[in-house]
C-alpha positions as CSV (number, residue, x, y, z in Angstrom):
1,X,11.2,-4.0,7.3
2,X,13.8,-2.7,5.2
3,X,13.2,-0.1,2.1
4,X,14.4,-2.8,-0.6
5,X,11.3,-4.9,1.2
6,X,8.9,-2.1,1.4
7,X,9.5,-0.9,-2.4
8,X,9.0,-4.5,-4.0
9,X,5.8,-4.7,-4.8
10,X,6.3,-2.0,-6.9
11,X,8.3,-4.0,-9.1
12,X,6.6,-6.8,-9.2
13,X,2.7,-6.0,-9.5
14,X,1.5,-3.7,-12.2
15,X,1.3,-0.2,-11.7
16,X,-2.3,0.9,-12.8
17,X,-3.5,-2.3,-10.1
18,X,-0.9,-1.1,-7.2
19,X,-2.5,1.9,-7.7
20,X,-6.2,1.0,-8.4
21,X,-5.2,-0.7,-4.4
22,X,-3.3,1.4,-2.8
23,X,-6.7,3.7,-3.4
24,X,-9.2,1.4,-1.9
25,X,-7.3,0.8,0.9
26,X,-7.0,4.6,1.6
27,X,-10.5,4.4,1.0
28,X,-11.2,1.8,3.4
29,X,-13.4,3.1,6.8
30,X,-11.2,0.9,8.6
31,X,-10.1,3.2,11.6
32,X,-6.3,2.2,12.7
33,X,-5.7,-0.8,10.0
34,X,-6.3,1.8,7.0
35,X,-4.1,4.2,8.8
36,X,-1.8,1.2,10.0
37,X,-1.2,0.0,6.1
38,X,-0.9,3.6,4.7
39,X,1.7,4.2,7.0
40,X,3.5,0.9,6.0
41,X,3.1,1.7,3.0
42,X,4.6,5.3,2.6
């Protein structure tokens, strides 16, 4: 996936909402799914 597509949500979603969503995903106990989402996000 290109870098532009990865950062697009950062411009479309309000920063506070994006931070809250990222925090909830990072804190979720979903094993490999959580790890995969974090790797994709970073």
